[in-house]
C-alpha positions in Angstrom: 92.5 -104.4 -81.1 91.2 -102.6 -84.2 92.5 -99.0 -84.8 90.6 -96.9 -87.4 91.5 -93.6 -88.9 88.2 -91.8 -89.7 88.5 -89.1 -92.4 85.8 -86.7 -93.7 85.3 -83.6 -95.7 88.5 -83.5 -97.6 87.1 -81.0 -100.1 89.9 -81.4 -102.7 92.6 -80.3 -100.2 95.3 -82.8 -101.3 98.0 -81.3 -99.1 95.9 -81.8 -95.9 95.0 -85.3 -97.1 98.7 -86.2 -97.6 99.5 -85.0 -94.1 96.7 -86.9 -92.5 97.5 -90.1 -94.3 101.1 -89.8 -93.2 100.1 -89.2 -89.6 97.6 -92.1 -89.6 100.4 -94.4 -90.9 102.7 -93.3 -88.1 99.9 -94.1 -85.6 99.8 -97.7 -86.9 96.1 -97.8 -87.9 94.6 -100.9 -89.3 92.0 -99.3 -91.5 91.3 -95.8 -93.0 87.7 -94.8 -93.8 86.3 -91.8 -95.5 82.8 -90.3 -94.9 82.5 -88.1 -98.0 82.7 -84.6 -99.4 85.9 -85.6 -101.1 86.6 -83.3 -104.0 84.4 -80.2 -104.1 86.2 -76.9 -103.5 88.5 -74.5 -105.3 91.6 -76.6 -104.7 93.0 -79.7 -106.3 90.2 -82.2 -106.9 91.9 -84.3 -109.6 95.1 -84.7 -107.5 92.9 -85.7 -104.5 91.1 -88.3 -106.5 94.3 -89.6 -108.0 95.7 -90.1 -104.5 92.5 -91.8 -103.1 91.4 -94.1 -106.0 94.4 -96.5 -105.9 94.1 -96.8 -102.1 90.6 -98.3 -102.3 89.6 -97.0 -98.9 86.0 -97.7 -97.6 84.5 -94.4 -98.8 80.9 -93.1 -99.0 79.4 -90.2 -100.9 78.6 -86.9 -99.2 76.2 -84.3 -100.5 78.9 -82.6 -102.5 79.5 -85.8 -104.5 75.8 -85.7 -105.5 76.0 -82.0 -106.2 79.2 -82.3 -108.3 77.8 -85.0 -110.4 74.6 -82.9 -111.0 76.9 -80.4 -112.7 76.7 -82.7 -115.8 73.2 -81.4 -116.3 73.2 -77.9 -115.0 75.6 -75.4 -113.4 76.2 -76.0 -109.7 77.5 -74.0 -106.8 81.1 -72.6 -107.2 82.8 -75.4 -105.2 81.0 -78.2 -107.0 81.4 -76.5 -110.4 85.1 -76.0 -110.0 85.6 -79.7 -109.0 83.5 -80.8 -111.9 85.5 -78.8 -114.4 88.8 -79.9 -113.0 88.2 -83.7 -112.8 88.1 -86.3 -115.5 85.3 -88.7 -116.5 87.3 -91.4 -114.7 87.2 -89.4 -111.4 83.5 -88.8 -111.7 82.8 -92.4 -112.5 84.5 -93.3 -109.2 82.3 -90.8 -107.4 79.2 -92.2 -109.1 79.8 -95.6 -107.6 80.3 -94.5 -104.0 77.4 -95.6 -101.7 75.5 -93.1 -99.5 76.2 -95.2 -96.4 78.4 -98.2 -95.6 77.9 -100.9 -93.0 81.2 -102.5 -92.0 79.6 -105.2 -90.0 82.7 -107.2 -89.0 84.3 -104.0 -87.6 81.1 -102.9 -85.9 81.2 -99.6 -87.8 78.6 -97.7 -89.8 79.5 -94.8 -92.1 77.2 -92.0 -93.1 77.9 -88.4 -94.2 75.2 -86.4 -92.6 72.7 -88.7 -90.9 71.9 -92.3 -91.8 68.9 -91.1 -93.9 70.1 -87.7 -95.3 73.4 -86.4 -96.6 72.5 -82.8 -95.7 71.1 -83.4 -92.2 73.6 -83.1 -89.4 73.6 -86.1 -87.1 75.1 -84.5 -84.0 74.1 -80.9 -84.4 71.3 -78.5 -85.1 71.7 -75.1 -86.8 70.7 -72.4 -84.4 71.4 -68.6 -84.0 73.8 -68.6 -86.9 75.9 -71.5 -85.7 75.7 -75.1 -84.6 74.7 -76.6 -81.2 74.6 -80.2 -80.0 71.3 -81.8 -80.8 69.1 -82.9 -77.9 69.5 -86.6 -76.8 66.1 -87.6 -78.1 66.8 -86.0 -81.5 70.1 -87.9 -81.7 68.4 -91.2 -80.9 65.8 -90.6 -83.6 68.3 -89.7 -86.2 70.4 -92.8 -85.5 67.3 -95.1 -85.1 67.9 -98.5 -86.7 71.7 -98.3 -86.7 73.0 -100.8 -84.2 76.7 -100.8 -84.8 78.9 -99.8 -81.8 80.6 -97.0 -83.8 78.8 -94.6 -86.1 81.0 -92.3 -88.1 79.6 -89.2 -89.7 80.8 -85.9 -91.2 79.2 -82.9 -92.9 79.5 -80.3 -90.0 83.3 -80.3 -90.0 83.2 -80.1 -86.2 85.1 -82.9 -84.3 82.8 -84.4 -81.7 81.9 -87.7 -80.0 78.5 -88.4 -78.4 77.3 -91.6 -76.7 73.9 -93.1 -77.6 71.8 -95.9 -76.1 72.9 -99.5 -76.5 76.6 -98.6 -76.0 76.8 -96.9 -79.4 79.2 -94.0 -80.0 78.8 -91.4 -82.7 82.0 -89.8 -83.9 82.4 -86.9 -86.3 86.2 -86.7 -87.0 86.0 -83.1 -88.2 87.2 -82.0 -91.6 90.5 -83.0 -93.3 90.5 -80.1 -95.6 88.4 -77.1 -94.4 88.3 -75.8 -90.8 85.8 -72.9 -91.3 83.0 -72.1 -93.7 79.7 -70.3 -94.1 76.6 -72.1 -95.3 72.9 -71.2 -96.1 71.4 -74.6 -95.5 69.0 -74.9 -93.7 69.6 -71.2 -92.8 72.7 -69.0 -92.8 75.3 -70.1 -90.3 79.1 -70.1 -89.7 81.3 -72.9 -88.5 84.9 -72.5 -87.3 87.4 -74.7 -85.6 89.9 -71.9 -84.7 93.1 -73.2 -86.4 94.1 -74.3 -89.9 95.2 -77.8 -88.9 93.9 -80.8 -90.8 91.7 -83.0 -88.6 90.7 -86.6 -88.4 89.9 -89.1 -85.6 91.7 -92.2 -84.3 89.1 -94.7 -83.1 90.5 -97.6 -81.1 88.3 -100.6 -80.3 89.2 -102.0 -76.9 87.6 -104.6 -74.5 85.9 -101.7 -72.8 84.6 -100.1 -75.9 85.7 -97.4 -78.4 88.3 -94.9 -77.4 88.7 -91.8 -79.6 91.6 -89.3 -80.2 91.0 -86.3 -82.3 94.1 -85.4 -84.3 95.1 -81.9 -85.4 97.8 -82.2 -88.1 100.0 -79.4 -89.4 100.3 -79.1 -93.1 101.1 -76.4 -95.8 97.8 -74.6 -95.4 99.3 -71.5 -96.9 99.7 -73.4 -100.2 96.1 -74.4 -100.0 95.0 -70.8 -99.3 97.1 -69.5 -102.2 95.4 -72.1 -104.6 92.0 -71.0 -103.4 92.9 -67.3 -103.9 94.3 -68.0 -107.4 90.9 -69.7 -108.2 89.0 -66.6 -107.2 87.9 -67.7 -103.7 89.1 -65.2 -101.2 86.6 -66.6 -98.6 88.1 -70.1 -98.8 91.6 -68.6 -98.6 90.7 -66.9 -95.4 89.1 -70.0 -93.9 92.1 -72.1 -94.9 94.7 -69.7 -93.5 93.0 -69.1 -90.1 90.4 -71.8 -89.4 87.9 -69.0 -88.7 84.9 -67.6 -90.5 
């Protein structure tokens, strides 16, 4: 039966991406998909794009694709601005054509970055007391309303998690390939941390009984990623990449 490697939130971490793709290949996956936030960050956005573009993976845009492209018109946040200044027009044209959601009907899979209607709204979580908590069942049902695929893949929060919905649907956030901790001010200040620097993704296996999910933690040269962030003036990213803690 179908085996999918779900990737999200690479954030220009080409070393983590290489490790995850190698691991997915060893697992014998049939399909690799990517739910966005691909290049933004103080790492290697051009190398990340150069690796991904020839693969032609089903890929959607996250909020940082939108924010990176907006840097053409006005200065953006540090992560987006760095990626904008260290990519080529060819890379940005690729981003420009990524859809906000993707319905892989034959596979029974729907891709979104945040929620199906917003690239900045968490699908599975709410921001509360400076962190994230799992959203109430009714809230989850509302956010996923109208999406009837058996597997809904999202990203944005960087937190690996699977939650069942009505109608036999399963929502899976594979976690982040490239960044295991961060601080954010949207919609209010909060911290997220996964507790280790490992690259993360999810193996989703469709069986006769439904979808089975395995969350993978993959070792990679996170010290090299941290050194790159530090060299680019982002001590916060260096700490997050080294420790997986905020």
